[in-house]
C-alpha positions as CSV (number, residue, x, y, z in Angstrom):
1,M,-5.3,8.1,-13.9
2,V,-7.3,11.3,-14.5
3,E,-6.6,12.5,-10.9
4,M,-2.8,12.2,-11.6
5,K,-3.1,14.8,-14.3
6,K,-4.3,17.4,-11.8
7,Y,-1.2,16.9,-9.7
8,I,1.5,17.3,-12.5
9,L,2.0,21.0,-11.6
10,P,2.1,20.4,-7.8
11,A,4.6,17.6,-8.5
12,I,6.9,20.1,-10.3
13,L,6.5,22.5,-7.4
14,I,7.5,19.7,-5.0
15,V,10.7,19.0,-6.9
16,F,11.7,22.7,-6.8
17,T,10.8,22.9,-3.1
18,L,13.1,20.0,-2.3
19,I,15.9,21.6,-4.2
20,I,15.5,24.8,-2.2
21,I,15.3,22.9,1.1
22,S,18.6,21.2,0.3
23,C,20.2,24.7,0.1
24,A,18.7,26.2,3.2
25,D,17.7,25.4,6.7
26,E,14.4,27.1,6.5
27,E,11.3,24.9,6.2
28,I,8.9,25.6,3.4
29,A,5.3,24.6,3.7
30,W,3.3,23.7,0.7
31,E,-0.4,22.8,0.0
32,V,-1.9,20.6,-2.6
33,E,-5.2,21.7,-4.1
34,E,-8.0,19.3,-3.7
35,T,-9.7,18.0,-6.8
36,T,-13.4,18.2,-7.6
37,E,-15.3,15.0,-7.0
38,M,-16.6,13.4,-10.2
39,L,-18.8,10.5,-11.0
40,V,-17.1,7.5,-12.5
41,V,-19.2,5.1,-14.7
42,E,-18.1,1.7,-15.9
43,G,-20.4,-0.6,-17.8
44,T,-21.5,-2.3,-21.0
45,F,-24.8,-3.4,-22.6
46,T,-24.4,-6.1,-25.3
47,S,-26.2,-8.5,-27.6
48,E,-25.4,-11.3,-25.2
49,K,-28.4,-12.6,-23.2
50,K,-27.2,-12.1,-19.7
51,K,-27.4,-9.9,-16.6
52,H,-25.5,-6.7,-17.6
53,R,-23.5,-4.7,-15.0
54,I,-22.9,-1.0,-14.3
55,T,-20.4,0.2,-11.7
56,L,-20.7,3.6,-10.0
57,S,-18.0,5.3,-8.0
58,K,-16.5,8.7,-7.6
59,T,-13.0,10.2,-7.8
60,A,-10.9,10.8,-4.7
61,D,-7.8,12.8,-4.0
62,Y,-4.6,11.5,-5.4
63,F,-3.0,11.1,-2.0
64,L,-5.9,9.2,-0.5
65,N,-4.4,5.8,0.1
66,E,-7.6,3.8,-0.2
67,R,-10.0,2.5,-2.9
68,T,-12.1,5.1,-4.6
69,P,-15.5,5.2,-3.0
70,R,-18.4,3.2,-4.6
71,L,-21.8,4.9,-4.8
72,S,-24.8,3.1,-3.3
73,G,-28.5,3.7,-3.5
74,A,-28.7,4.9,-7.1
75,E,-31.6,4.3,-9.5
76,V,-30.1,2.8,-12.7
77,T,-32.0,1.9,-15.9
78,V,-31.3,1.2,-19.6
79,T,-33.9,2.0,-22.2
80,D,-34.2,1.7,-26.0
81,G,-37.3,4.0,-26.1
82,S,-39.7,1.0,-26.1
83,N,-38.3,-1.2,-23.3
84,T,-36.8,-0.1,-20.0
85,Y,-34.5,-2.5,-18.1
86,Q,-34.2,-2.0,-14.4
87,F,-30.9,-2.5,-12.6
88,E,-30.5,-3.4,-8.9
89,E,-27.5,-3.0,-6.6
90,L,-25.8,-6.2,-5.6
91,E,-25.9,-6.7,-1.8
92,E,-22.4,-8.2,-1.8
93,K,-20.9,-5.6,-4.1
94,K,-21.9,-2.0,-3.2
95,G,-21.9,0.3,-6.1
96,V,-22.3,-2.5,-8.6
97,Y,-25.7,-2.6,-10.4
98,E,-27.0,-5.6,-12.3
99,S,-30.0,-5.9,-14.6
100,V,-32.9,-7.5,-12.8
101,R,-33.3,-10.1,-15.6
102,K,-31.2,-11.5,-18.4
103,V,-31.7,-9.4,-21.5
104,A,-30.1,-9.1,-25.0
105,G,-29.6,-5.9,-26.9
106,R,-30.5,-5.8,-30.6
107,A,-28.4,-4.4,-33.5
108,G,-29.7,-1.1,-34.7
109,H,-31.2,0.0,-31.4
110,T,-30.0,2.9,-29.4
111,Y,-29.6,2.4,-25.7
112,T,-29.6,5.1,-23.0
113,L,-28.3,4.6,-19.5
114,N,-30.0,6.7,-16.9
115,I,-28.5,7.2,-13.4
116,H,-30.3,9.0,-10.6
117,L,-28.0,9.3,-7.6
118,Q,-29.2,9.3,-4.0
119,E,-26.7,12.1,-3.1
120,P,-25.3,14.6,-5.6
121,V,-21.8,14.4,-7.0
122,N,-20.4,17.8,-8.0
123,N,-24.0,19.2,-7.4
124,K,-25.6,16.8,-9.9
125,T,-27.8,13.8,-9.3
126,H,-28.9,12.8,-12.8
127,Y,-26.4,11.5,-15.4
128,Q,-27.0,9.6,-18.7
129,A,-25.1,8.1,-21.6
130,T,-26.4,7.0,-25.1
131,E,-24.9,4.7,-27.7
132,Q,-26.2,2.7,-30.6
133,M,-25.6,-1.0,-31.0
134,I,-23.9,-1.5,-34.4
135,E,-24.4,-4.8,-36.2
136,G,-21.2,-6.9,-36.1
137,M,-19.8,-10.1,-37.4
138,D,-21.4,-13.5,-36.5
139,L,-18.7,-16.1,-35.9
140,E,-19.4,-19.7,-37.0
141,S,-16.2,-21.5,-36.0
142,M,-12.4,-21.0,-35.4
143,E,-9.1,-22.8,-35.6
144,A,-6.4,-22.4,-33.0
145,L,-2.9,-23.5,-34.0
146,L,0.3,-23.5,-32.0
147,Y,3.6,-22.6,-33.7
148,R,7.1,-21.8,-32.6
149,N,7.8,-18.1,-32.7
150,P,10.2,-17.6,-35.7
151,F,11.6,-14.4,-34.0
152,Y,12.3,-16.0,-30.7
153,Q,15.8,-15.5,-29.2
154,E,16.8,-16.6,-25.7
155,E,18.6,-13.3,-24.9
156,F,15.5,-11.3,-25.6
157,P,12.3,-11.3,-23.5
158,T,9.9,-12.7,-26.2
159,D,7.6,-15.7,-26.1
160,S,8.9,-18.9,-27.7
161,L,5.5,-19.9,-29.0
162,L,2.7,-18.1,-30.7
163,L,-1.0,-18.9,-31.2
164,F,-2.4,-18.5,-34.7
165,V,-6.2,-18.1,-34.7
166,A,-8.4,-18.2,-37.8
167,L,-12.0,-17.1,-37.3
168,Y,-14.7,-18.0,-39.7
169,G,-17.8,-15.8,-40.0
170,H,-19.6,-13.1,-41.9
171,D,-19.0,-9.4,-41.4
172,P,-21.7,-7.0,-42.5
173,G,-20.2,-5.5,-45.7
174,N,-22.1,-2.3,-45.6
175,I,-20.7,-1.1,-42.3
176,D,-17.1,0.1,-41.5
177,N,-16.8,-1.6,-38.2
178,L,-14.3,-1.4,-35.3
179,Y,-13.9,-4.5,-33.2
180,M,-12.3,-5.3,-29.9
181,V,-10.9,-8.8,-29.5
182,D,-10.7,-10.7,-26.2
183,L,-8.8,-14.0,-25.9
184,Y,-9.6,-16.7,-23.3
185,R,-7.5,-19.7,-22.3
186,N,-9.6,-22.5,-20.6
187,G,-12.2,-20.0,-19.7
188,E,-9.8,-17.3,-18.3
189,L,-9.6,-13.9,-19.9
190,L,-6.0,-13.1,-20.8
191,Q,-6.2,-9.5,-21.8
192,D,-7.7,-8.1,-18.6
193,T,-6.2,-4.6,-18.6
194,V,-6.9,-1.7,-21.0
195,D,-3.3,-1.6,-22.4
196,E,-3.7,-5.2,-23.6
197,K,-6.9,-4.6,-25.5
198,E,-6.7,-4.6,-29.3
199,I,-9.1,-2.6,-31.4
200,F,-9.0,-3.1,-35.2
201,S,-10.9,-2.1,-38.3
202,D,-12.7,-4.8,-40.2
203,S,-10.7,-3.8,-43.3
204,E,-7.4,-4.7,-41.5
205,Q,-8.0,-8.4,-40.6
206,L,-10.5,-9.7,-43.1
207,D,-10.0,-11.5,-46.4
208,N,-11.6,-10.2,-49.6
209,D,-15.0,-11.7,-49.0
210,G,-15.2,-10.8,-45.3
211,Y,-15.3,-14.4,-44.1
212,I,-11.9,-15.3,-42.7
213,H,-10.3,-13.3,-39.9
214,N,-6.7,-14.1,-38.9
215,F,-5.0,-13.2,-35.6
216,T,-1.7,-13.9,-34.0
217,F,-1.3,-13.9,-30.2
218,F,1.9,-14.2,-28.2
219,E,0.3,-16.0,-25.3
220,V,1.2,-19.2,-23.5
221,F,-1.0,-22.1,-24.6
222,Q,-0.5,-25.9,-24.6
223,P,-1.9,-28.4,-27.0
224,G,-5.3,-29.5,-25.9
225,D,-6.1,-26.2,-24.2
226,T,-9.4,-24.5,-25.1
227,A,-9.0,-21.2,-26.8
228,A,-12.0,-18.9,-27.1
229,V,-12.3,-15.5,-28.8
230,K,-15.0,-12.9,-28.1
231,I,-15.3,-10.2,-30.7
232,S,-17.2,-7.0,-29.9
233,T,-18.2,-4.0,-32.0
234,V,-17.0,-0.6,-30.6
235,S,-17.7,2.9,-31.6
236,K,-15.1,5.4,-32.8
237,S,-15.7,7.5,-29.7
238,Y,-15.0,4.4,-27.5
239,Q,-11.7,3.9,-29.4
240,Q,-10.7,7.5,-28.8
241,F,-11.6,7.1,-25.1
242,I,-9.3,4.1,-24.8
243,E,-6.6,5.9,-26.7
244,G,-7.0,8.8,-24.2
245,I,-6.6,6.5,-21.2
246,L,-3.4,5.0,-22.8
247,N,-2.0,8.4,-23.5
248,I,-2.4,9.4,-19.9
249,A,-1.0,6.0,-18.6
250,N,2.0,6.2,-20.9
251,Q,3.3,9.6,-19.8
252,S,7.0,9.7,-19.1
253,G,6.5,11.0,-15.6
254,N,9.3,13.6,-16.1
255,P,8.2,16.8,-14.2
256,F,10.5,18.9,-16.5
257,D,8.7,17.8,-19.7
258,L,7.2,21.2,-20.6
259,S,5.0,19.7,-23.4
260,G,2.4,19.0,-20.7
261,P,0.2,16.0,-20.1
262,P,-2.3,14.8,-22.7
263,A,-5.9,15.7,-22.7
264,N,-8.5,13.9,-20.6
265,A,-9.9,10.6,-21.8
266,I,-13.3,11.9,-23.0
267,G,-16.2,9.4,-22.3
268,N,-19.9,9.6,-23.1
269,I,-21.3,10.4,-19.7
270,E,-23.5,13.5,-19.8
271,G,-25.4,15.6,-17.2
272,G,-22.3,16.9,-15.4
273,E,-18.6,16.6,-15.3
274,A,-18.0,12.8,-15.1
275,L,-15.6,10.1,-16.1
276,G,-16.0,6.7,-17.8
277,Y,-17.9,5.2,-20.6
278,F,-21.1,3.3,-21.2
279,R,-20.2,0.9,-24.1
280,V,-22.9,-0.8,-26.2
281,S,-21.6,-3.7,-28.3
282,Y,-22.7,-6.5,-30.6
283,V,-20.9,-9.6,-29.5
284,S,-20.0,-12.9,-31.0
285,W,-18.0,-15.9,-29.7
286,A,-16.1,-18.9,-31.1
287,Q,-13.9,-21.5,-29.5
288,S,-11.6,-24.4,-30.4
289,I,-9.1,-26.9,-29.0
290,V,-5.5,-25.8,-29.6
291,V,-3.7,-28.0,-32.1
292,D,0.1,-28.3,-32.0
293,E,1.5,-27.5,-35.5
294,R,5.2,-27.3,-34.5
295,E,6.2,-30.9,-35.5
296,E,4.1,-30.7,-38.6
297,N,6.1,-27.6,-39.8
298,G,9.5,-29.0,-38.9
299,Y,10.1,-26.7,-35.9
300,D,10.8,-29.6,-33.4
């Protein structure tokens, strides 16, 4: 997405070139400037006890019709100042690095990702990113209830059902938290793209005592399905990073829009010009069997 921004101006020139060609027999040659290679980092470190993953790749020219190249042979570690966790590259997935053992991050600790590349990218071999793990809510249980969508109309592309989820658990009252919510149906993640992610403030979804958290999802569930919710703390800078990605993705694509493209999605990778984000999150889970409430409420 970031590479596309660098070709907005060339795209405008292409349009004008085609207009000129249509009015003359003379061929006009044009060149597209190559972009600078940059490191791309994707990864998280959470409070879940598991093997965490970091993916390294680099940008490629917009017109290169193949997957962006993954970076092998790097040295990758995560440290909190007292403990250092080694990552190793997966043999079957080049450029994907996994912690050697299962580890769980702790709230209040600050974690630094260190990357030492085998070959430099944009003349840099050492990159790092740092983020603190903010204490988040601890879920105890949840209810998942299926209702008919009161706004459903056949002539409009809306879902006929909705899933109402009530989460029960304590949110630390002394922290103004941001949370990202992931919904699973029978073990399958439903919001698997950035534009489907929902980030909310704890002041938006909680009752007065910070114990009940209510959500409505327009997703297809059946009675008896298992619904699960994962709720993760995110930082303000991560929220701004996601908003930057969405701003770029939602451009109109009109080459005559003189307002120009939005700014880059600014991540937290330091050491050189790089893209991506190393997210550190406190995570909690809850799950429930979906109960059909349509007949109970007179909708059938």
